[in-house]
N, CA, C and O atoms as a printed pandas DataFrame, in Angstrom:
     atom_number atom_name residue_name chain_id  residue_number  x_coord  y_coord  z_coord
0              1         N          MET        A               1    1.066   -1.009   -0.057
1              2        CA          MET        A               1   -0.091    0.467    0.253
2              3         C          MET        A               1    0.561    1.398    0.087
3              4         O          MET        A               1    1.349    1.621    1.006
4              5         N          HIS        A               2    0.581    2.317   -1.025
5              6        CA          HIS        A               2    1.698    3.327   -0.329
6              7         C          HIS        A               2    0.274    4.295   -0.047
7              8         O          HIS        A               2   -0.939    4.089   -0.085
8              9         N          PHE        A               3    1.596    6.015    0.398
9             10        CA          PHE        A               3    1.476    6.369    1.233
10            11         C          PHE        A               3    1.494    7.937    0.942
11            12         O          PHE        A               3    2.717    7.863    0.828
12            13         N          ILE        A               4    1.319    8.866    0.789
13            14        CA          ILE        A               4    1.900    9.951    1.047
14            15         C          ILE        A               4    1.833   10.762    2.241
15            16         O          ILE        A               4    0.731   10.935    2.761
16            17         N          VAL        A               5    2.884   11.289    2.749
17            18        CA          VAL        A               5    3.381   11.788    3.762
18            19         C          VAL        A               5    3.802   13.202    3.744
19            20         O          VAL        A               5    4.856   13.515    3.191
20            21         N          THR        A               6    3.052   14.067    4.309
21            22        CA          THR        A               6    3.365   15.163    4.608
22            23         C          THR        A               6    3.750   15.727    6.018
23            24         O          THR        A               6    3.271   15.333    7.081
24            25         N          CYS        A               7    5.090   17.131    5.796
25            26        CA          CYS        A               7    5.885   17.021    7.294
26            27         C          CYS        A               7    5.715   18.254    7.135
27            28         O          CYS        A               7    6.267   18.730    6.143
28            29         N          LEU        A               8    4.881   19.233    8.058
29            30        CA          LEU        A               8    5.502   20.922    7.898
30            31         C          LEU        A               8    6.238   21.163    9.540
31            32         O          LEU        A               8    5.892   20.797   10.663
32            33         N          ASP        A               9    7.629   22.117    8.915
33            34        CA          ASP        A               9    8.529   22.264    9.583
34            35         C          ASP        A               9    7.910   22.824   11.296
35            36         O          ASP        A               9    6.752   22.697   11.692
36            37         N          LYS        A              10    8.444   23.108   11.652
37            38        CA          LYS        A              10    8.171   23.981   12.809
38            39         C          LYS        A              10    8.880   25.327   12.306
39            40         O          LYS        A              10    9.848   25.302   11.546
40            41         N          GLU        A              11    8.426   26.261   12.698
41            42        CA          GLU        A              11    8.678   28.175   12.771
42            43         C          GLU        A              11   10.341   28.336   12.891
43            44         O          GLU        A              11   10.889   28.034   13.952
44            45         N          GLY        A              12   11.068   28.796   11.821
45            46        CA          GLY        A              12   12.191   28.181   13.167
46            47         C          GLY        A              12   13.252   27.255   11.974
47            48         O          GLY        A              12   14.163   27.732   11.298
48            49         N          ALA        A              13   12.931   26.292   11.995
49            50        CA          ALA        A              13   13.927   25.539   11.838
50            51         C          ALA        A              13   14.539   24.012   10.764
51            52         O          ALA        A              13   14.639   22.797   10.592
52            53         N          LEU        A              14   14.892   26.054   10.129
53            54        CA          LEU        A              14   15.539   25.564    8.498
54            55         C          LEU        A              14   17.010   25.123    9.383
55            56         O          LEU        A              14   17.345   23.973    9.099
56            57         N          GLU        A              15   17.864   25.748   10.305
57            58        CA          GLU        A              15   19.313   25.200   10.976
58            59         C          GLU        A              15   19.177   24.102   12.055
59            60         O          GLU        A              15   20.127   23.695   12.723
60            61         N          ASN        A              16   17.489   23.517   12.196
61            62        CA          ASN        A              16   17.980   21.961   12.864
62            63         C          ASN        A              16   17.953   21.262   11.294
63            64         O          ASN        A              16   18.919   20.509   11.172
64            65         N          ARG        A              17   17.105   21.317   10.076
65            66        CA          ARG        A              17   17.017   21.044    8.936
66            67         C          ARG        A              17   18.183   20.214    8.581
67            68         O          ARG        A              17   18.588   19.057    8.468
68            69         N          LYS        A              18   18.532   21.624    8.455
69            70        CA          LYS        A              18   20.221   21.264    7.936
70            71         C          LYS        A              18   21.096   20.332    8.603
71            72         O          LYS        A              18   22.051   19.613    8.306
72            73         N          ALA        A              19   20.448   20.600    9.558
73            74        CA          ALA        A              19   21.871   20.172   11.029
74            75         C          ALA        A              19   22.100   18.406   10.327
75            76         O          ALA        A              19   23.023   17.594   10.275
76            77         N          ASN        A              20   20.014   18.498    9.673
77            78        CA          ASN        A              20   20.454   16.930    9.995
78            79         C          ASN        A              20   20.274   16.084    8.094
79            80         O          ASN        A              20   20.404   14.994    7.536
80            81         N          ARG        A              21   20.016   17.081    7.883
81            82        CA          ARG        A              21   19.899   16.882    6.408
82            83         C          ARG        A              21   20.852   15.155    6.104
83            84         O          ARG        A              21   20.604   14.018    5.702
84            85         N          ASP        A              22   22.130   16.057    6.672
85            86        CA          ASP        A              22   22.873   14.170    5.736
86            87         C          ASP        A              22   22.485   13.058    5.818
87            88         O          ASP        A              22   22.281   12.307    4.864
88            89         N          ALA        A              23   22.289   12.739    7.314
89            90        CA          ALA        A              23   22.056   11.826    8.485
90            91         C          ALA        A              23   20.202   11.326    7.999
91            92         O          ALA        A              23   19.592   10.364    8.463
92            93         N          HIS        A              24   19.497   12.682    6.602
93            94        CA          HIS        A              24   17.801   11.888    7.094
94            95         C          HIS        A              24   18.111   11.307    5.752
95            96         O          HIS        A              24   17.486   10.294    5.439
96            97         N          LEU        A              25   19.076   11.851    4.825
97            98        CA          LEU        A              25   19.111   11.314    2.879
98            99         C          LEU        A              25   19.916   10.337    3.270
99           100         O          LEU        A              25   19.571    9.320    2.667
100          101         N          ALA        A              26   21.047   10.069    4.156
101          102        CA          ALA        A              26   21.360    8.717    4.376
102          103         C          ALA        A              26   20.093    7.107    5.176
103          104         O          ALA        A              26   20.078    5.876    5.206
104          105         N          PHE        A              27   19.391    8.108    5.587
105          106        CA          PHE        A              27   17.854    6.832    6.369
106          107         C          PHE        A              27   17.034    6.680    5.451
107          108         O          PHE        A              27   16.102    5.875    5.441
108          109         N          ALA        A              28   17.427    7.697    4.349
109          110        CA          ALA        A              28   16.010    7.417    2.803
110          111         C          ALA        A              28   16.524    6.725    1.520
111          112         O          ALA        A              28   15.943    6.283    0.529
112          113         N          ALA        A              29   17.981    6.796    1.936
113          114        CA          ALA        A              29   18.398    6.128    1.138
114          115         C          ALA        A              29   18.525    4.040    1.551
115          116         O          ALA        A              29   18.028    3.105    0.923
116          117         N          GLN        A              30   19.450    4.031    2.913
117          118        CA          GLN        A              30   19.319    2.600    3.121
118          119         C          GLN        A              30   17.663    2.658    3.857
119          120         O          GLN        A              30   17.741    2.707    5.084
120          121         N          ASN        A              31   16.102    2.662    3.279
121          122        CA          ASN        A              31   14.880    2.165    3.419
122          123         C          ASN        A              31   14.142    2.382    1.679
123          124         O          ASN        A              31   13.051    1.843    1.493
124          125         N          GLU        A              32   14.602    2.935    0.849
125          126        CA          GLU        A              32   14.729    2.752   -0.808
126          127         C          GLU        A              32   13.496    2.078   -0.755
127          128         O          GLU        A              32   12.594    2.878   -1.006
128          129         N          ALA        A              33   13.058    0.898   -0.526
129          130        CA          ALA        A              33   12.196   -0.119   -1.238
130          131         C          ALA        A              33   10.553    0.760    0.459
131          132         O          ALA        A              33    9.562    0.070    0.695
132          133         N          SER        A              34   10.684    1.662    0.950
133          134        CA          SER        A              34    9.667    2.395    1.764
134          135         C          SER        A              34    9.430    3.497    1.528
135          136         O          SER        A              34    8.299    3.948    1.710
136          137         N          ILE        A              35   10.869    4.552    0.853
137          138        CA          ILE        A              35   10.790    6.126    0.974
138          139         C          ILE        A              35   11.232    5.910   -0.388
139          140         O          ILE        A              35   12.432    5.959   -0.658
140          141         N          GLN        A              36   10.026    5.589   -1.589
141          142        CA          GLN        A              36    9.966    5.556   -2.355
142          143         C          GLN        A              36   10.468    7.210   -3.243
143          144         O          GLN        A              36   11.378    7.356   -4.060
144          145         N          ILE        A              37   10.041    7.672   -3.007
145          146        CA          ILE        A              37   10.082    9.528   -3.666
146          147         C          ILE        A              37   10.302   10.298   -2.899
147          148         O          ILE        A              37   10.243    9.763   -1.791
148          149         N          GLY        A              38   10.630   11.712   -2.806
149          150        CA          GLY        A              38   10.832   12.532   -1.630
150          151         C          GLY        A              38   11.757   13.455   -1.789
151          152         O          GLY        A              38   12.920   13.524   -2.186
152          153         N          GLY        A              39   10.967   14.121   -1.393
153          154        CA          GLY        A              39   12.409   16.143   -1.642
154          155         C          GLY        A              39   11.008   16.866   -0.422
155          156         O          GLY        A              39    9.854   16.558   -0.125
156          157         N          PRO        A              40   12.094   18.042   -0.007
157          158        CA          PRO        A              40   11.901   18.969    0.613
158          159         C          PRO        A              40   10.556   20.126    0.171
159          160         O          PRO        A              40   10.806   20.874   -0.775
160          161         N          LEU        A              41    9.324   20.243    0.775
161          162        CA          LEU        A              41    8.520   21.385    0.494
162          163         C          LEU        A              41    9.526   22.993    0.343
163          164         O          LEU        A              41   10.596   23.533    0.622
164          165         N          LEU        A              42    8.470   23.130   -0.182
165          166        CA          LEU        A              42    9.227   25.304   -0.622
166          167         C          LEU        A              42    8.430   25.685   -0.634
167          168         O          LEU        A              42    7.405   25.178   -1.091
168          169         N          ASP        A              43    8.598   27.307    0.125
169          170        CA          ASP        A              43    7.725   28.163    0.481
170          171         C          ASP        A              43    8.273   29.236   -1.286
171          172         O          ASP        A              43    9.139   29.122   -2.154
172          173         N          ASP        A              44    7.245   30.083   -1.009
173          174        CA          ASP        A              44    7.382   30.750   -2.108
174          175         C          ASP        A              44    8.427   31.292   -2.323
175          176         O          ASP        A              44    8.332   32.070   -3.272
176          177         N          ASP        A              45    9.385   31.249   -1.889
177          178        CA          ASP        A              45   10.886   31.559   -2.055
178          179         C          ASP        A              45   11.918   30.860   -2.186
179          180         O          ASP        A              45   12.993   31.328   -2.561
180          181         N          GLY        A              46   11.715   29.602   -1.883
181          182        CA          GLY        A              46   12.210   28.712   -2.143
182          183         C          GLY        A              46   12.661   28.031   -1.228
183          184         O          GLY        A              46   13.369   27.028   -1.326
184          185         N          ALA        A              47   12.232   28.596   -0.194
185          186        CA          ALA        A              47   13.578   27.918    1.339
186          187         C          ALA        A              47   12.448   27.544    1.701
187          188         O          ALA        A              47   11.339   28.078    1.682
188          189         N          MET        A              48   13.263   25.466    2.415
189          190        CA          MET        A              48   12.688   25.029    2.585
190          191         C          MET        A              48   11.681   24.752    4.263
191          192         O          MET        A              48   11.979   24.901    5.448
192          193         N          ILE        A              49   10.527   24.329    3.593
193          194        CA          ILE        A              49    9.751   24.366    5.140
194          195         C          ILE        A              49    8.768   23.131    4.748
195          196         O          ILE        A              49    7.556   23.195    4.544
196          197         N          GLY        A              50    9.586   22.028    4.698
197          198        CA          GLY        A              50    8.703   20.396    5.113
198          199         C          GLY        A              50    9.320   19.414    4.255
199          200         O          GLY        A              50   10.298   19.612    3.534
200          201         N          SER        A              51    8.693   18.376    4.383
201          202        CA          SER        A              51    9.138   17.206    3.256
202          203         C          SER        A              51    7.466   17.012    2.481
203          204         O          SER        A              51    6.491   17.739    2.673
204          205         N          CYS        A              52    7.555   15.836    1.612
205          206        CA          CYS        A              52    6.773   15.651    1.395
206          207         C          CYS        A              52    7.415   13.989    0.651
207          208         O          CYS        A              52    8.546   13.935    0.167
208          209         N          LEU        A              53    6.304   12.537    0.692
209          210        CA          LEU        A              53    7.315   11.878    0.416
210          211         C          LEU        A              53    6.078   10.854    0.072
211          212         O          LEU        A              53    4.888   10.884    0.385
212          213         N          ILE        A              54    6.817    9.990   -0.659
213          214        CA          ILE        A              54    5.876    8.689   -1.198
214          215         C          ILE        A              54    6.379    7.162   -0.596
215          216         O          ILE        A              54    7.466    6.618   -0.785
216          217         N          CYS        A              55    5.345    6.720    0.101
217          218        CA          CYS        A              55    6.300    5.783    0.313
218          219         C          CYS        A              55    5.184    4.338    0.173
219          220         O          CYS        A              55    4.014    4.719    0.129
220          221         N          GLU        A              56    5.291    3.221    0.117
221          222        CA          GLU        A              56    4.752    2.008    0.322
222          223         C          GLU        A              56    5.241    1.262    2.115
223          224         O          GLU        A              56    6.077    1.479    2.992
224          225         N          ALA        A              57    4.061    0.296    1.842
225          226        CA          ALA        A              57    4.128    0.119    3.602
226          227         C          ALA        A              57    3.371   -1.198    3.283
227          228         O          ALA        A              57    3.135   -1.593    2.141
228          229         N          ASP        A              58    2.930   -1.992    4.726
229          230        CA          ASP        A              58    2.124   -2.803    4.472
230          231         C          ASP        A              58    1.020   -2.826    5.282
231          232         O          ASP        A              58   -0.014   -3.482    5.152
232          233         N          ASN        A              59    1.393   -1.916    6.273
233          234        CA          ASN        A              59    0.376   -0.522    6.769
234          235         C          ASN        A              59    0.606    0.316    7.077
235          236         O          ASN        A              59    1.750    0.553    6.691
236          237         N          LEU        A              60    0.068    1.406    7.845
237          238        CA          LEU        A              60    0.232    2.886    8.304
238          239         C          LEU        A              60    1.121    2.184    9.472
239          240         O          LEU        A              60    2.303    2.465    9.277
240          241         N          GLN        A              61    0.997    1.596   10.297
241          242        CA          GLN        A              61    1.624    1.041   11.238
242          243         C          GLN        A              61    3.124    1.301   11.646
243          244         O          GLN        A              61    3.901    1.867   12.415
244          245         N          ASN        A              62    2.891    0.142   10.137
245          246        CA          ASN        A              62    4.816   -0.531   10.564
246          247         C          ASN        A              62    5.302    0.833    9.296
247          248         O          ASN        A              62    6.517    0.733    9.127
248          249         N          LEU        A              63    4.801    1.826    8.550
249          250        CA          LEU        A              63    5.344    2.867    8.243
250          251         C          LEU        A              63    5.670    4.090    9.123
251          252         O          LEU        A              63    6.662    4.815    9.051
252          253         N          LYS        A              64    4.390    4.183   10.155
253          254        CA          LYS        A              64    4.508    4.894   11.475
254          255         C          LYS        A              64    6.274    4.721   12.037
255          256         O          LYS        A              64    7.286    5.406   12.184
256          257         N          ASP        A              65    5.785    3.321   12.204
257          258        CA          ASP        A              65    7.287    3.115   13.265
258          259         C          ASP        A              65    8.193    3.393   12.070
259          260         O          ASP        A              65    8.599    4.532   12.304
260          261         N          LEU        A              66    8.847    2.916   10.694
261          262        CA          LEU        A              66    9.813    3.964    9.658
262          263         C          LEU        A              66    9.887    4.966   10.386
263          264         O          LEU        A              66   10.766    5.186   11.220
264          265         N          LEU        A              67    8.717    5.825   10.045
265          266        CA          LEU        A              67    9.329    7.114    9.634
266          267         C          LEU        A              67   10.192    7.879   11.491
267          268         O          LEU        A              67   11.078    8.731   11.562
268          269         N          ALA        A              68    9.534    7.204   12.597
269          270        CA          ALA        A              68    9.834    7.678   13.753
270          271         C          ALA        A              68   10.552    7.603   13.873
271          272         O          ALA        A              68   10.948    8.530   14.579
272          273         N          GLN        A              69   11.652    6.632   13.492
273          274        CA          GLN        A              69   13.442    6.505   13.417
274          275         C          GLN        A              69   14.188    7.237   12.699
275          276         O          GLN        A              69   15.388    7.261   12.972
276          277         N          ASP        A              70   13.539    8.245   11.288
277          278        CA          ASP        A              70   14.040    8.984   10.642
278          279         C          ASP        A              70   15.327   10.028   11.636
279          280         O          ASP        A              70   15.206   10.457   12.783
280          281         N          PRO        A              71   15.765   10.087   11.278
281          282        CA          PRO        A              71   17.171   11.500   11.718
282          283         C          PRO        A              71   15.708   12.874   12.141
283          284         O          PRO        A              71   15.624   13.413   13.245
284          285         N          TYR        A              72   14.842   13.129   11.081
285          286        CA          TYR        A              72   13.708   14.448   11.529
286          287         C          TYR        A              72   13.162   14.321   12.223
287          288         O          TYR        A              72   12.551   15.316   12.616
288          289         N          ALA        A              73   12.994   13.338   12.753
289          290        CA          ALA        A              73   11.666   12.685   13.429
290          291         C          ALA        A              73   12.249   12.753   14.782
291          292         O          ALA        A              73   11.677   12.793   15.871
292          293         N          LYS        A              74   13.383   12.757   14.516
293          294        CA          LYS        A              74   14.286   12.556   16.045
294          295         C          LYS        A              74   14.497   13.694   17.129
295          296         O          LYS        A              74   14.290   13.855   18.332
296          297         N          ALA        A              75   15.239   14.689   15.611
297          298        CA          ALA        A              75   15.421   15.764   16.029
298          299         C          ALA        A              75   14.331   17.093   15.859
299          300         O          ALA        A              75   14.577   18.254   15.531
300          301         N          GLU        A              76   13.049   16.444   16.213
301          302        CA          GLU        A              76   11.451   16.722   16.242
302          303         C          GLU        A              76   11.532   18.111   15.475
303          304         O          GLU        A              76   11.556   19.236   15.973
304          305         N          LEU        A              77   11.561   17.795   14.319
305          306        CA          LEU        A              77   11.969   19.123   13.146
306          307         C          LEU        A              77   10.517   19.860   13.053
307          308         O          LEU        A              77   10.334   21.065   13.220
308          309         N          PHE        A              78    9.382   18.740   12.708
309          310        CA          PHE        A              78    8.056   19.062   12.413
310          311         C          PHE        A              78    7.131   19.551   13.277
311          312         O          PHE        A              78    6.785   19.032   14.338
312          313         N          GLN        A              79    6.754   20.519   12.817
313          314        CA          GLN        A              79    5.615   20.629   13.426
314          315         C          GLN        A              79    4.164   20.153   13.567
315          316         O          GLN        A              79    3.352   20.370   14.466
316          317         N          SER        A              80    4.020   19.177   12.006
317          318        CA          SER        A              80    2.982   18.178   11.994
318          319         C          SER        A              80    3.322   17.257   11.387
319          320         O          SER        A              80    4.465   17.369   10.942
320          321         N          VAL        A              81    2.804   16.329   11.152
321          322        CA          VAL        A              81    3.048   15.025   10.425
322          323         C          VAL        A              81    1.207   14.315    9.180
323          324         O          VAL        A              81    0.199   14.104    9.854
324          325         N          ASP        A              82    1.127   14.152    8.122
325          326        CA          ASP        A              82    0.302   14.238    7.853
326          327         C          ASP        A              82    0.071   12.831    7.162
327          328         O          ASP        A              82    0.827   12.876    6.192
328          329         N          ILE        A              83   -0.550   11.652    7.148
329          330        CA          ILE        A              83    0.104   10.589    6.494
330          331         C          ILE        A              83   -1.051    9.821    5.859
331          332         O          ILE        A              83   -1.696    9.134    6.651
332          333         N          LYS        A              84   -1.555    9.799    4.197
333          334        CA          LYS        A              84   -3.066    9.274    3.569
334          335         C          LYS        A              84   -2.697    8.223    2.723
335          336         O          LYS        A              84   -1.997    8.450    1.737
336          337         N          PRO        A              85   -2.986    7.392    2.926
337          338        CA          PRO        A              85   -3.177    6.460    1.888
338          339         C          PRO        A              85   -3.741    6.988    0.483
339          340         O          PRO        A              85   -4.679    7.734    0.205
340          341         N          TRP        A              86   -3.259    6.641    0.090
341          342        CA          TRP        A              86   -3.014    7.024   -2.300
342          343         C          TRP        A              86   -2.717    6.376   -2.886
343          344         O          TRP        A              86   -1.541    6.035   -2.757
344          345         N          LYS        A              87   -3.522    5.739   -3.935
345          346        CA          LYS        A              87   -3.846    5.312   -4.927
346          347         C          LYS        A              87   -2.503    5.970   -6.195
347          348         O          LYS        A              87   -2.402    7.142   -6.558
348          349         N          TRP        A              88   -1.351    4.433   -6.783
349          350        CA          TRP        A              88   -0.724    5.689   -7.300
350          351         C          TRP        A              88   -1.368    4.575   -9.052
351          352         O          TRP        A              88   -1.642    3.398   -9.289
352          353         N          VAL        A              89   -1.327    5.847   -9.812
353          354        CA          VAL        A              89   -2.493    5.702  -10.899
354          355         C          VAL        A              89   -1.627    6.195  -12.422
355          356         O          VAL        A              89   -1.269    5.444  -13.330
356          357         N          ILE        A              90   -1.473    7.500  -12.340
357          358        CA          ILE        A              90   -0.391    8.112  -13.231
358          359         C          ILE        A              90    0.704    7.488  -13.162
359          360         O          ILE        A              90    0.578    6.951  -12.062
360          361         N          GLY        A              91    1.832    7.128  -13.607
361          362        CA          GLY        A              91    2.905    7.496  -14.185
362          363         C          GLY        A              91    3.436    6.670  -13.169
363          364         O          GLY        A              91    4.594    7.020  -12.939
364          365         N          ALA        A              92    2.932    5.338  -12.178
365          366        CA          ALA        A              92    2.561    3.833  -11.401
366          367         C          ALA        A              92    3.650    3.112  -12.434
367          368         O          ALA        A              92    3.490    3.127  -13.655
368          369         N          PRO        A              93    5.042    2.332  -11.620
369          370        CA          PRO        A              93    5.400    1.244  -11.819
370          371         C          PRO        A              93    4.763    0.282  -12.380
371          372         O          PRO        A              93    3.620    0.006  -12.016
372          373         N          SER        A              94    5.367   -0.370  -13.328
373          374        CA          SER        A              94    4.429   -1.677  -14.074
374          375         C          SER        A              94    4.722   -2.056  -12.804
375          376         O          SER        A              94    5.431   -1.568  -11.924
376          377         N          ALA        A              95    3.671   -3.539  -12.925
377          378        CA          ALA        A              95    3.431   -4.529  -11.776
378          379         C          ALA        A              95    4.826   -5.688  -11.940
379          380         O          ALA        A              95    4.942   -6.630  -11.156
């Protein structure tokens, strides 16, 4: 099952994001089977203000358990995390 994960940073958290970015990217690479697509959300000026991920997991709890290990989560970067089930239709990889 696929999920869209939208995370918004706490106000003034850019330095926290930058300080944990390399570890976050390494974590994502180590979990590429689950964290399939991702990147920062940007404000109107192009500054990073959050994250958007497309993930695959057997169920919501497994995904939550995985994302709790993300260095960004451990650094308490986010003010909110929203996870929604998602059906990939346009551009979906072949089965």
